[in-house]
mmCIF file of the N, C-alpha and C atoms, coordinates in Angstrom:
data_MODEL
# 
_entry.id   MODEL 
# 
loop_
_atom_site.group_PDB 
_atom_site.id 
_atom_site.type_symbol 
_atom_site.label_atom_id 
_atom_site.label_alt_id 
_atom_site.label_comp_id 
_atom_site.label_asym_id 
_atom_site.label_entity_id 
_atom_site.label_seq_id 
_atom_site.pdbx_PDB_ins_code 
_atom_site.Cartn_x 
_atom_site.Cartn_y 
_atom_site.Cartn_z 
_atom_site.occupancy 
_atom_site.B_iso_or_equiv 
_atom_site.pdbx_formal_charge 
_atom_site.auth_seq_id 
_atom_site.auth_comp_id 
_atom_site.auth_asym_id 
_atom_site.auth_atom_id 
_atom_site.pdbx_PDB_model_num 
ATOM 1   N N  . MET A 1 1  ? 0.840   -1.172 0.000   1.00 0.00 ? 1  MET A N  1 
ATOM 2   C CA . MET A 1 1  ? 0.000   0.000  0.000   1.00 0.00 ? 1  MET A CA 1 
ATOM 3   C C  . MET A 1 1  ? 0.891   1.243  0.000   1.00 0.00 ? 1  MET A C  1 
ATOM 4   N N  . LYS A 1 2  ? 0.537   2.177  -0.866  1.00 0.00 ? 2  LYS A N  1 
ATOM 5   C CA . LYS A 1 2  ? 1.238   3.458  -0.921  1.00 0.00 ? 2  LYS A CA 1 
ATOM 6   C C  . LYS A 1 2  ? 0.414   4.487  -0.147  1.00 0.00 ? 2  LYS A C  1 
ATOM 7   N N  . LYS A 1 3  ? 1.118   5.379  0.562   1.00 0.00 ? 3  LYS A N  1 
ATOM 8   C CA . LYS A 1 3  ? 0.450   6.420  1.344   1.00 0.00 ? 3  LYS A CA 1 
ATOM 9   C C  . LYS A 1 3  ? 1.073   7.769  1.015   1.00 0.00 ? 3  LYS A C  1 
ATOM 10  N N  . TYR A 1 4  ? 0.207   8.767  0.824   1.00 0.00 ? 4  TYR A N  1 
ATOM 11  C CA . TYR A 1 4  ? 0.647   10.115 0.501   1.00 0.00 ? 4  TYR A CA 1 
ATOM 12  C C  . TYR A 1 4  ? -0.150  11.108 1.344   1.00 0.00 ? 4  TYR A C  1 
ATOM 13  N N  . GLU A 1 5  ? 0.524   12.111 1.849   1.00 0.00 ? 5  GLU A N  1 
ATOM 14  C CA . GLU A 1 5  ? -0.132  13.146 2.645   1.00 0.00 ? 5  GLU A CA 1 
ATOM 15  C C  . GLU A 1 5  ? -0.742  14.190 1.709   1.00 0.00 ? 5  GLU A C  1 
ATOM 16  N N  . ILE A 1 6  ? -2.017  14.498 1.933   1.00 0.00 ? 6  ILE A N  1 
ATOM 17  C CA . ILE A 1 6  ? -2.796  15.400 1.083   1.00 0.00 ? 6  ILE A CA 1 
ATOM 18  C C  . ILE A 1 6  ? -3.330  16.549 1.932   1.00 0.00 ? 6  ILE A C  1 
ATOM 19  N N  . ARG A 1 7  ? -3.390  17.735 1.325   1.00 0.00 ? 7  ARG A N  1 
ATOM 20  C CA . ARG A 1 7  ? -4.006  18.878 1.999   1.00 0.00 ? 7  ARG A CA 1 
ATOM 21  C C  . ARG A 1 7  ? -4.995  19.531 1.039   1.00 0.00 ? 7  ARG A C  1 
ATOM 22  N N  . MET A 1 8  ? -6.235  19.681 1.517   1.00 0.00 ? 8  MET A N  1 
ATOM 23  C CA . MET A 1 8  ? -7.291  20.385 0.780   1.00 0.00 ? 8  MET A CA 1 
ATOM 24  C C  . MET A 1 8  ? -7.960  21.328 1.760   1.00 0.00 ? 8  MET A C  1 
ATOM 25  N N  . THR A 1 9  ? -7.921  22.609 1.471   1.00 0.00 ? 9  THR A N  1 
ATOM 26  C CA . THR A 1 9  ? -8.465  23.574 2.429   1.00 0.00 ? 9  THR A CA 1 
ATOM 27  C C  . THR A 1 9  ? -9.735  24.252 1.942   1.00 0.00 ? 9  THR A C  1 
ATOM 28  N N  . LEU A 1 10 ? -9.959  24.297 0.660   1.00 0.00 ? 10 LEU A N  1 
ATOM 29  C CA . LEU A 1 10 ? -11.126 24.986 0.108   1.00 0.00 ? 10 LEU A CA 1 
ATOM 30  C C  . LEU A 1 10 ? -12.076 23.994 -0.550  1.00 0.00 ? 10 LEU A C  1 
ATOM 31  N N  . PRO A 1 11 ? -13.367 24.293 -0.543  1.00 0.00 ? 11 PRO A N  1 
ATOM 32  C CA . PRO A 1 11 ? -14.327 23.406 -1.226  1.00 0.00 ? 11 PRO A CA 1 
ATOM 33  C C  . PRO A 1 11 ? -13.979 23.203 -2.705  1.00 0.00 ? 11 PRO A C  1 
ATOM 34  N N  . GLU A 1 12 ? -13.467 24.233 -3.359  1.00 0.00 ? 12 GLU A N  1 
ATOM 35  C CA . GLU A 1 12 ? -13.101 24.111 -4.768  1.00 0.00 ? 12 GLU A CA 1 
ATOM 36  C C  . GLU A 1 12 ? -11.970 23.111 -4.957  1.00 0.00 ? 12 GLU A C  1 
ATOM 37  N N  . SER A 1 13 ? -11.053 23.056 -3.997  1.00 0.00 ? 13 SER A N  1 
ATOM 38  C CA . SER A 1 13 ? -9.944  22.106 -4.118  1.00 0.00 ? 13 SER A CA 1 
ATOM 39  C C  . SER A 1 13 ? -10.437 20.670 -3.959  1.00 0.00 ? 13 SER A C  1 
ATOM 40  N N  . VAL A 1 14 ? -11.455 20.458 -3.148  1.00 0.00 ? 14 VAL A N  1 
ATOM 41  C CA . VAL A 1 14 ? -12.027 19.108 -3.007  1.00 0.00 ? 14 VAL A CA 1 
ATOM 42  C C  . VAL A 1 14 ? -12.624 18.671 -4.341  1.00 0.00 ? 14 VAL A C  1 
ATOM 43  N N  . LYS A 1 15 ? -13.364 19.554 -4.979  1.00 0.00 ? 15 LYS A N  1 
ATOM 44  C CA . LYS A 1 15 ? -13.977 19.225 -6.268  1.00 0.00 ? 15 LYS A CA 1 
ATOM 45  C C  . LYS A 1 15 ? -12.906 18.934 -7.312  1.00 0.00 ? 15 LYS A C  1 
ATOM 46  N N  . ARG A 1 16 ? -11.849 19.736 -7.371  1.00 0.00 ? 16 ARG A N  1 
ATOM 47  C CA . ARG A 1 16 ? -10.759 19.500 -8.319  1.00 0.00 ? 16 ARG A CA 1 
ATOM 48  C C  . ARG A 1 16 ? -10.083 18.159 -8.054  1.00 0.00 ? 16 ARG A C  1 
ATOM 49  N N  . PHE A 1 17 ? -9.828  17.862 -6.765  1.00 0.00 ? 17 PHE A N  1 
ATOM 50  C CA . PHE A 1 17 ? -9.183  16.601 -6.395  1.00 0.00 ? 17 PHE A CA 1 
ATOM 51  C C  . PHE A 1 17 ? -10.035 15.411 -6.852  1.00 0.00 ? 17 PHE A C  1 
ATOM 52  N N  . VAL A 1 18 ? -11.325 15.453 -6.573  1.00 0.00 ? 18 VAL A N  1 
ATOM 53  C CA . VAL A 1 18 ? -12.220 14.346 -6.944  1.00 0.00 ? 18 VAL A CA 1 
ATOM 54  C C  . VAL A 1 18 ? -12.279 14.179 -8.464  1.00 0.00 ? 18 VAL A C  1 
ATOM 55  N N  . ASN A 1 19 ? -12.309 15.286 -9.203  1.00 0.00 ? 19 ASN A N  1 
ATOM 56  C CA . ASN A 1 19 ? -12.302 15.197 -10.667 1.00 0.00 ? 19 ASN A CA 1 
ATOM 57  C C  . ASN A 1 19 ? -11.038 14.524 -11.172 1.00 0.00 ? 19 ASN A C  1 
ATOM 58  N N  . ILE A 1 20 ? -9.920  14.803 -10.539 1.00 0.00 ? 20 ILE A N  1 
ATOM 59  C CA . ILE A 1 20 ? -8.650  14.193 -10.946 1.00 0.00 ? 20 ILE A CA 1 
ATOM 60  C C  . ILE A 1 20 ? -8.638  12.699 -10.648 1.00 0.00 ? 20 ILE A C  1 
ATOM 61  N N  . VAL A 1 21 ? -8.952  12.316 -9.410  1.00 0.00 ? 21 VAL A N  1 
ATOM 62  C CA . VAL A 1 21 ? -8.840  10.898 -9.048  1.00 0.00 ? 21 VAL A CA 1 
ATOM 63  C C  . VAL A 1 21 ? -9.880  10.029 -9.743  1.00 0.00 ? 21 VAL A C  1 
ATOM 64  N N  . ASN A 1 22 ? -10.997 10.621 -10.163 1.00 0.00 ? 22 ASN A N  1 
ATOM 65  C CA . ASN A 1 22 ? -12.011 9.842  -10.882 1.00 0.00 ? 22 ASN A CA 1 
ATOM 66  C C  . ASN A 1 22 ? -11.558 9.435  -12.279 1.00 0.00 ? 22 ASN A C  1 
ATOM 67  N N  . LYS A 1 23 ? -10.480 10.011 -12.782 1.00 0.00 ? 23 LYS A N  1 
ATOM 68  C CA . LYS A 1 23 ? -9.941  9.618  -14.087 1.00 0.00 ? 23 LYS A CA 1 
ATOM 69  C C  . LYS A 1 23 ? -9.229  8.269  -14.018 1.00 0.00 ? 23 LYS A C  1 
ATOM 70  N N  . TYR A 1 24 ? -8.932  7.815  -12.805 1.00 0.00 ? 24 TYR A N  1 
ATOM 71  C CA . TYR A 1 24 ? -8.179  6.569  -12.619 1.00 0.00 ? 24 TYR A CA 1 
ATOM 72  C C  . TYR A 1 24 ? -9.119  5.485  -12.135 1.00 0.00 ? 24 TYR A C  1 
ATOM 73  N N  . ASP A 1 25 ? -8.964  4.273  -12.679 1.00 0.00 ? 25 ASP A N  1 
ATOM 74  C CA . ASP A 1 25 ? -9.921  3.209  -12.389 1.00 0.00 ? 25 ASP A CA 1 
ATOM 75  C C  . ASP A 1 25 ? -9.512  2.283  -11.249 1.00 0.00 ? 25 ASP A C  1 
ATOM 76  N N  . PHE A 1 26 ? -8.567  2.707  -10.420 1.00 0.00 ? 26 PHE A N  1 
ATOM 77  C CA . PHE A 1 26 ? -8.224  1.905  -9.250  1.00 0.00 ? 26 PHE A CA 1 
ATOM 78  C C  . PHE A 1 26 ? -8.743  2.579  -7.991  1.00 0.00 ? 26 PHE A C  1 
ATOM 79  N N  . ASP A 1 27 ? -8.874  1.778  -6.928  1.00 0.00 ? 27 ASP A N  1 
ATOM 80  C CA . ASP A 1 27 ? -9.454  2.268  -5.675  1.00 0.00 ? 27 ASP A CA 1 
ATOM 81  C C  . ASP A 1 27 ? -8.455  3.095  -4.879  1.00 0.00 ? 27 ASP A C  1 
ATOM 82  N N  . MET A 1 28 ? -8.981  4.162  -4.281  1.00 0.00 ? 28 MET A N  1 
ATOM 83  C CA . MET A 1 28 ? -8.191  5.037  -3.421  1.00 0.00 ? 28 MET A CA 1 
ATOM 84  C C  . MET A 1 28 ? -9.057  5.429  -2.236  1.00 0.00 ? 28 MET A C  1 
ATOM 85  N N  . ASP A 1 29 ? -8.446  5.508  -1.079  1.00 0.00 ? 29 ASP A N  1 
ATOM 86  C CA . ASP A 1 29 ? -9.144  5.939  0.123   1.00 0.00 ? 29 ASP A CA 1 
ATOM 87  C C  . ASP A 1 29 ? -8.421  7.128  0.725   1.00 0.00 ? 29 ASP A C  1 
ATOM 88  N N  . LEU A 1 30 ? -9.182  7.909  1.489   1.00 0.00 ? 30 LEU A N  1 
ATOM 89  C CA . LEU A 1 30 ? -8.591  8.986  2.275   1.00 0.00 ? 30 LEU A CA 1 
ATOM 90  C C  . LEU A 1 30 ? -8.821  8.664  3.742   1.00 0.00 ? 30 LEU A C  1 
ATOM 91  N N  . ARG A 1 31 ? -7.776  8.820  4.542   1.00 0.00 ? 31 ARG A N  1 
ATOM 92  C CA . ARG A 1 31 ? -7.851  8.514  5.966   1.00 0.00 ? 31 ARG A CA 1 
ATOM 93  C C  . ARG A 1 31 ? -7.508  9.769  6.765   1.00 0.00 ? 31 ARG A C  1 
ATOM 94  N N  . ALA A 1 32 ? -8.365  10.071 7.725   1.00 0.00 ? 32 ALA A N  1 
ATOM 95  C CA . ALA A 1 32 ? -8.114  11.155 8.682   1.00 0.00 ? 32 ALA A CA 1 
ATOM 96  C C  . ALA A 1 32 ? -8.358  10.557 10.061  1.00 0.00 ? 32 ALA A C  1 
ATOM 97  N N  . GLY A 1 33 ? -7.293  10.227 10.756  1.00 0.00 ? 33 GLY A N  1 
ATOM 98  C CA . GLY A 1 33 ? -7.435  9.542  12.034  1.00 0.00 ? 33 GLY A CA 1 
ATOM 99  C C  . GLY A 1 33 ? -7.985  8.156  11.798  1.00 0.00 ? 33 GLY A C  1 
ATOM 100 N N  . ARG A 1 34 ? -9.104  7.855  12.433  1.00 0.00 ? 34 ARG A N  1 
ATOM 101 C CA . ARG A 1 34 ? -9.706  6.532  12.253  1.00 0.00 ? 34 ARG A CA 1 
ATOM 102 C C  . ARG A 1 34 ? -10.817 6.518  11.210  1.00 0.00 ? 34 ARG A C  1 
ATOM 103 N N  . HIS A 1 35 ? -11.080 7.668  10.604  1.00 0.00 ? 35 HIS A N  1 
ATOM 104 C CA . HIS A 1 35 ? -12.122 7.778  9.584   1.00 0.00 ? 35 HIS A CA 1 
ATOM 105 C C  . HIS A 1 35 ? -11.529 7.548  8.197   1.00 0.00 ? 35 HIS A C  1 
ATOM 106 N N  . VAL A 1 36 ? -12.175 6.666  7.430   1.00 0.00 ? 36 VAL A N  1 
ATOM 107 C CA . VAL A 1 36 ? -11.723 6.338  6.074   1.00 0.00 ? 36 VAL A CA 1 
ATOM 108 C C  . VAL A 1 36 ? -12.903 6.537  5.128   1.00 0.00 ? 36 VAL A C  1 
ATOM 109 N N  . VAL A 1 37 ? -12.640 7.256  4.011   1.00 0.00 ? 37 VAL A N  1 
ATOM 110 C CA . VAL A 1 37 ? -13.680 7.475  3.006   1.00 0.00 ? 37 VAL A CA 1 
ATOM 111 C C  . VAL A 1 37 ? -13.098 7.193  1.624   1.00 0.00 ? 37 VAL A C  1 
ATOM 112 N N  . ASP A 1 38 ? -13.976 6.985  0.670   1.00 0.00 ? 38 ASP A N  1 
ATOM 113 C CA . ASP A 1 38 ? -13.587 6.795  -0.725  1.00 0.00 ? 38 ASP A CA 1 
ATOM 114 C C  . ASP A 1 38 ? -13.033 8.123  -1.245  1.00 0.00 ? 38 ASP A C  1 
ATOM 115 N N  . ALA A 1 39 ? -11.843 8.110  -1.817  1.00 0.00 ? 39 ALA A N  1 
ATOM 116 C CA . ALA A 1 39 ? -11.213 9.333  -2.313  1.00 0.00 ? 39 ALA A CA 1 
ATOM 117 C C  . ALA A 1 39 ? -11.959 9.918  -3.511  1.00 0.00 ? 39 ALA A C  1 
ATOM 118 N N  . LYS A 1 40 ? -12.871 9.165  -4.092  1.00 0.00 ? 40 LYS A N  1 
ATOM 119 C CA . LYS A 1 40 ? -13.621 9.636  -5.253  1.00 0.00 ? 40 LYS A CA 1 
ATOM 120 C C  . LYS A 1 40 ? -14.992 10.193 -4.871  1.00 0.00 ? 40 LYS A C  1 
ATOM 121 N N  . SER A 1 41 ? -15.239 10.344 -3.573  1.00 0.00 ? 41 SER A N  1 
ATOM 122 C CA . SER A 1 41 ? -16.532 10.808 -3.083  1.00 0.00 ? 41 SER A CA 1 
ATOM 123 C C  . SER A 1 41 ? -16.427 12.214 -2.487  1.00 0.00 ? 41 SER A C  1 
ATOM 124 N N  . VAL A 1 42 ? -17.083 13.162 -3.132  1.00 0.00 ? 42 VAL A N  1 
ATOM 125 C CA . VAL A 1 42 ? -17.079 14.534 -2.630  1.00 0.00 ? 42 VAL A CA 1 
ATOM 126 C C  . VAL A 1 42 ? -17.693 14.586 -1.236  1.00 0.00 ? 42 VAL A C  1 
ATOM 127 N N  . LEU A 1 43 ? -18.833 13.950 -1.060  1.00 0.00 ? 43 LEU A N  1 
ATOM 128 C CA . LEU A 1 43 ? -19.490 13.975 0.249   1.00 0.00 ? 43 LEU A CA 1 
ATOM 129 C C  . LEU A 1 43 ? -18.651 13.292 1.308   1.00 0.00 ? 43 LEU A C  1 
ATOM 130 N N  . GLY A 1 44 ? -18.003 12.201 0.944   1.00 0.00 ? 44 GLY A N  1 
ATOM 131 C CA . GLY A 1 44 ? -17.133 11.520 1.892   1.00 0.00 ? 44 GLY A CA 1 
ATOM 132 C C  . GLY A 1 44 ? -15.992 12.406 2.347   1.00 0.00 ? 44 GLY A C  1 
ATOM 133 N N  . ILE A 1 45 ? -15.373 13.117 1.411   1.00 0.00 ? 45 ILE A N  1 
ATOM 134 C CA . ILE A 1 45 ? -14.254 13.990 1.760   1.00 0.00 ? 45 ILE A CA 1 
ATOM 135 C C  . ILE A 1 45 ? -14.715 15.121 2.665   1.00 0.00 ? 45 ILE A C  1 
ATOM 136 N N  . PHE A 1 46 ? -15.898 15.669 2.388   1.00 0.00 ? 46 PHE A N  1 
ATOM 137 C CA . PHE A 1 46 ? -16.393 16.759 3.231   1.00 0.00 ? 46 PHE A CA 1 
ATOM 138 C C  . PHE A 1 46 ? -16.734 16.291 4.642   1.00 0.00 ? 46 PHE A C  1 
ATOM 139 N N  . SER A 1 47 ? -16.844 14.996 4.847   1.00 0.00 ? 47 SER A N  1 
ATOM 140 C CA . SER A 1 47 ? -17.104 14.495 6.198   1.00 0.00 ? 47 SER A CA 1 
ATOM 141 C C  . SER A 1 47 ? -15.819 14.445 7.031   1.00 0.00 ? 47 SER A C  1 
ATOM 142 N N  . LEU A 1 48 ? -14.679 14.655 6.393   1.00 0.00 ? 48 LEU A N  1 
ATOM 143 C CA . LEU A 1 48 ? -13.393 14.637 7.098   1.00 0.00 ? 48 LEU A CA 1 
ATOM 144 C C  . LEU A 1 48 ? -13.040 16.034 7.606   1.00 0.00 ? 48 LEU A C  1 
ATOM 145 N N  . ASP A 1 49 ? -12.140 16.094 8.543   1.00 0.00 ? 49 ASP A N  1 
ATOM 146 C CA . ASP A 1 49 ? -11.629 17.370 9.059   1.00 0.00 ? 49 ASP A CA 1 
ATOM 147 C C  . ASP A 1 49 ? -10.575 17.886 8.078   1.00 0.00 ? 49 ASP A C  1 
ATOM 148 N N  . LEU A 1 50 ? -10.975 18.834 7.227   1.00 0.00 ? 50 LEU A N  1 
ATOM 149 C CA . LEU A 1 50 ? -10.083 19.331 6.185   1.00 0.00 ? 50 LEU A CA 1 
ATOM 150 C C  . LEU A 1 50 ? -9.045  20.328 6.703   1.00 0.00 ? 50 LEU A C  1 
ATOM 151 N N  . SER A 1 51 ? -9.100  20.649 7.963   1.00 0.00 ? 51 SER A N  1 
ATOM 152 C CA . SER A 1 51 ? -8.082  21.533 8.528   1.00 0.00 ? 51 SER A CA 1 
ATOM 153 C C  . SER A 1 51 ? -6.794  20.763 8.833   1.00 0.00 ? 51 SER A C  1 
ATOM 154 N N  . ARG A 1 52 ? -6.866  19.445 8.762   1.00 0.00 ? 52 ARG A N  1 
ATOM 155 C CA . ARG A 1 52 ? -5.706  18.589 9.020   1.00 0.00 ? 52 ARG A CA 1 
ATOM 156 C C  . ARG A 1 52 ? -5.210  17.971 7.717   1.00 0.00 ? 52 ARG A C  1 
ATOM 157 N N  . VAL A 1 53 ? -3.996  17.466 7.767   1.00 0.00 ? 53 VAL A N  1 
ATOM 158 C CA . VAL A 1 53 ? -3.462  16.710 6.635   1.00 0.00 ? 53 VAL A CA 1 
ATOM 159 C C  . VAL A 1 53 ? -4.180  15.365 6.589   1.00 0.00 ? 53 VAL A C  1 
ATOM 160 N N  . ILE A 1 54 ? -4.516  14.934 5.393   1.00 0.00 ? 54 ILE A N  1 
ATOM 161 C CA . ILE A 1 54 ? -5.252  13.686 5.167   1.00 0.00 ? 54 ILE A CA 1 
ATOM 162 C C  . ILE A 1 54 ? -4.325  12.725 4.431   1.00 0.00 ? 54 ILE A C  1 
ATOM 163 N N  . THR A 1 55 ? -4.454  11.447 4.701   1.00 0.00 ? 55 THR A N  1 
ATOM 164 C CA . THR A 1 55 ? -3.611  10.448 4.052   1.00 0.00 ? 55 THR A CA 1 
ATOM 165 C C  . THR A 1 55 ? -4.361  9.779  2.911   1.00 0.00 ? 55 THR A C  1 
ATOM 166 N N  . LEU A 1 56 ? -3.779  9.841  1.715   1.00 0.00 ? 56 LEU A N  1 
ATOM 167 C CA . LEU A 1 56 ? -4.295  9.121  0.559   1.00 0.00 ? 56 LEU A CA 1 
ATOM 168 C C  . LEU A 1 56 ? -3.670  7.736  0.569   1.00 0.00 ? 56 LEU A C  1 
ATOM 169 N N  . GLU A 1 57 ? -4.504  6.704  0.548   1.00 0.00 ? 57 GLU A N  1 
ATOM 170 C CA . GLU A 1 57 ? -4.023  5.321  0.565   1.00 0.00 ? 57 GLU A CA 1 
ATOM 171 C C  . GLU A 1 57 ? -4.422  4.642  -0.739  1.00 0.00 ? 57 GLU A C  1 
ATOM 172 N N  . ILE A 1 58 ? -3.433  4.024  -1.382  1.00 0.00 ? 58 ILE A N  1 
ATOM 173 C CA . ILE A 1 58 ? -3.660  3.348  -2.656  1.00 0.00 ? 58 ILE A CA 1 
ATOM 174 C C  . ILE A 1 58 ? -3.105  1.939  -2.561  1.00 0.00 ? 58 ILE A C  1 
ATOM 175 N N  . GLU A 1 59 ? -3.967  0.959  -2.817  1.00 0.00 ? 59 GLU A N  1 
ATOM 176 C CA . GLU A 1 59 ? -3.503  -0.427 -2.927  1.00 0.00 ? 59 GLU A CA 1 
ATOM 177 C C  . GLU A 1 59 ? -2.825  -0.539 -4.280  1.00 0.00 ? 59 GLU A C  1 
ATOM 178 N N  . ASP A 1 60 ? -1.521  -0.731 -4.297  1.00 0.00 ? 60 ASP A N  1 
ATOM 179 C CA . ASP A 1 60 ? -0.768  -0.627 -5.536  1.00 0.00 ? 60 ASP A CA 1 
ATOM 180 C C  . ASP A 1 60 ? -0.316  -1.962 -6.120  1.00 0.00 ? 60 ASP A C  1 
ATOM 181 N N  . GLU A 1 61 ? -0.880  -3.050 -5.675  1.00 0.00 ? 61 GLU A N  1 
ATOM 182 C CA . GLU A 1 61 ? -0.430  -4.361 -6.134  1.00 0.00 ? 61 GLU A CA 1 
ATOM 183 C C  . GLU A 1 61 ? -0.588  -4.558 -7.633  1.00 0.00 ? 61 GLU A C  1 
ATOM 184 N N  . ASN A 1 62 ? -1.701  -4.120 -8.207  1.00 0.00 ? 62 ASN A N  1 
ATOM 185 C CA . ASN A 1 62 ? -1.983  -4.381 -9.626  1.00 0.00 ? 62 ASN A CA 1 
ATOM 186 C C  . ASN A 1 62 ? -2.014  -3.113 -10.463 1.00 0.00 ? 62 ASN A C  1 
ATOM 187 N N  . ILE A 1 63 ? -1.490  -2.022 -9.949  1.00 0.00 ? 63 ILE A N  1 
ATOM 188 C CA . ILE A 1 63 ? -1.532  -0.754 -10.666 1.00 0.00 ? 63 ILE A CA 1 
ATOM 189 C C  . ILE A 1 63 ? -0.251  -0.594 -11.475 1.00 0.00 ? 63 ILE A C  1 
ATOM 190 N N  . PRO A 1 64 ? -0.378  -0.365 -12.774 1.00 0.00 ? 64 PRO A N  1 
ATOM 191 C CA . PRO A 1 64 ? 0.823   -0.119 -13.583 1.00 0.00 ? 64 PRO A CA 1 
ATOM 192 C C  . PRO A 1 64 ? 1.571   1.113  -13.071 1.00 0.00 ? 64 PRO A C  1 
ATOM 193 N N  . GLU A 1 65 ? 2.878   1.024  -13.090 1.00 0.00 ? 65 GLU A N  1 
ATOM 194 C CA . GLU A 1 65 ? 3.718   2.107  -12.561 1.00 0.00 ? 65 GLU A CA 1 
ATOM 195 C C  . GLU A 1 65 ? 3.474   3.435  -13.277 1.00 0.00 ? 65 GLU A C  1 
ATOM 196 N N  . ASP A 1 66 ? 3.208   3.382  -14.573 1.00 0.00 ? 66 ASP A N  1 
ATOM 197 C CA . ASP A 1 66 ? 2.978   4.625  -15.312 1.00 0.00 ? 66 ASP A CA 1 
ATOM 198 C C  . ASP A 1 66 ? 1.693   5.317  -14.876 1.00 0.00 ? 66 ASP A C  1 
ATOM 199 N N  . GLN A 1 67 ? 0.655   4.542  -14.519 1.00 0.00 ? 67 GLN A N  1 
ATOM 200 C CA . GLN A 1 67 ? -0.588  5.142  -14.022 1.00 0.00 ? 67 GLN A CA 1 
ATOM 201 C C  . GLN A 1 67 ? -0.383  5.783  -12.662 1.00 0.00 ? 67 GLN A C  1 
ATOM 202 N N  . LEU A 1 68 ? 0.388   5.127  -11.804 1.00 0.00 ? 68 LEU A N  1 
ATOM 203 C CA . LEU A 1 68 ? 0.667   5.686  -10.486 1.00 0.00 ? 68 LEU A CA 1 
ATOM 204 C C  . LEU A 1 68 ? 1.456   6.985  -10.610 1.00 0.00 ? 68 LEU A C  1 
ATOM 205 N N  . LYS A 1 69 ? 2.445   6.998  -11.497 1.00 0.00 ? 69 LYS A N  1 
ATOM 206 C CA . LYS A 1 69 ? 3.229   8.220  -11.721 1.00 0.00 ? 69 LYS A CA 1 
ATOM 207 C C  . LYS A 1 69 ? 2.357   9.339  -12.275 1.00 0.00 ? 69 LYS A C  1 
ATOM 208 N N  . ALA A 1 70 ? 1.447   9.002  -13.188 1.00 0.00 ? 70 ALA A N  1 
ATOM 209 C CA . ALA A 1 70 ? 0.542   10.005 -13.758 1.00 0.00 ? 70 ALA A CA 1 
ATOM 210 C C  . ALA A 1 70 ? -0.369  10.581 -12.681 1.00 0.00 ? 70 ALA A C  1 
ATOM 211 N N  . LEU A 1 71 ? -0.888  9.716  -11.810 1.00 0.00 ? 71 LEU A N  1 
ATOM 212 C CA . LEU A 1 71 ? -1.730  10.187 -10.709 1.00 0.00 ? 71 LEU A CA 1 
ATOM 213 C C  . LEU A 1 71 ? -0.955  11.147 -9.815  1.00 0.00 ? 71 LEU A C  1 
ATOM 214 N N  . LEU A 1 72 ? 0.247   10.769 -9.439  1.00 0.00 ? 72 LEU A N  1 
ATOM 215 C CA . LEU A 1 72 ? 1.047   11.620 -8.551  1.00 0.00 ? 72 LEU A CA 1 
ATOM 216 C C  . LEU A 1 72 ? 1.361   12.960 -9.188  1.00 0.00 ? 72 LEU A C  1 
ATOM 217 N N  . GLU A 1 73 ? 1.573   12.961 -10.481 1.00 0.00 ? 73 GLU A N  1 
ATOM 218 C CA . GLU A 1 73 ? 1.805   14.228 -11.190 1.00 0.00 ? 73 GLU A CA 1 
ATOM 219 C C  . GLU A 1 73 ? 0.540   15.086 -11.165 1.00 0.00 ? 73 GLU A C  1 
ATOM 220 N N  . ASP A 1 74 ? -0.611  14.454 -11.385 1.00 0.00 ? 74 ASP A N  1 
ATOM 221 C CA . ASP A 1 74 ? -1.884  15.181 -11.404 1.00 0.00 ? 74 ASP A CA 1 
ATOM 222 C C  . ASP A 1 74 ? -2.250  15.771 -10.043 1.00 0.00 ? 74 ASP A C  1 
ATOM 223 N N  . ILE A 1 75 ? -1.935  15.038 -8.962  1.00 0.00 ? 75 ILE A N  1 
ATOM 224 C CA . ILE A 1 75 ? -2.322  15.519 -7.624  1.00 0.00 ? 75 ILE A CA 1 
ATOM 225 C C  . ILE A 1 75 ? -1.202  16.295 -6.940  1.00 0.00 ? 75 ILE A C  1 
ATOM 226 N N  . LYS A 1 76 ? -0.168  16.600 -7.666  1.00 0.00 ? 76 LYS A N  1 
ATOM 227 C CA . LYS A 1 76 ? 0.987   17.311 -7.095  1.00 0.00 ? 76 LYS A CA 1 
ATOM 228 C C  . LYS A 1 76 ? 0.589   18.567 -6.301  1.00 0.00 ? 76 LYS A C  1 
ATOM 229 N N  . PRO A 1 77 ? -0.372  19.376 -6.759  1.00 0.00 ? 77 PRO A N  1 
ATOM 230 C CA . PRO A 1 77 ? -0.743  20.570 -5.988  1.00 0.00 ? 77 PRO A CA 1 
ATOM 231 C C  . PRO A 1 77 ? -1.347  20.256 -4.608  1.00 0.00 ? 77 PRO A C  1 
ATOM 232 N N  . PHE A 1 78 ? -1.816  19.025 -4.431  1.00 0.00 ? 78 PHE A N  1 
ATOM 233 C CA . PHE A 1 78 ? -2.452  18.649 -3.164  1.00 0.00 ? 78 PHE A CA 1 
ATOM 234 C C  . PHE A 1 78 ? -1.515  17.950 -2.190  1.00 0.00 ? 78 PHE A C  1 
ATOM 235 N N  . LEU A 1 79 ? -0.337  17.570 -2.657  1.00 0.00 ? 79 LEU A N  1 
ATOM 236 C CA . LEU A 1 79 ? 0.594   16.842 -1.783  1.00 0.00 ? 79 LEU A CA 1 
ATOM 237 C C  . LEU A 1 79 ? 1.133   17.780 -0.713  1.00 0.00 ? 79 LEU A C  1 
ATOM 238 N N  . ALA A 1 80 ? 1.082   17.319 0.523   1.00 0.00 ? 80 ALA A N  1 
ATOM 239 C CA . ALA A 1 80 ? 1.531   18.141 1.653   1.00 0.00 ? 80 ALA A CA 1 
ATOM 240 C C  . ALA A 1 80 ? 3.036   18.017 1.833   1.00 0.00 ? 80 ALA A C  1 
# 
């Protein structure tokens, strides 16, 4: 499992983040403390405490390396 620290402070950034991750067909979760939500769910993300850094978790066993690199490039503005 790969983990990346994410920061989203504005509602517009949540919408942009969800639009980006929805382009990829593998599962991603966001974890804030003990709360875990689907990274592709706007409502799920808004249920988290966005004032804190959130952890993006990706099960990377079957994900091609080029797709993972493309995702990381796309979400670069959100990496903490």
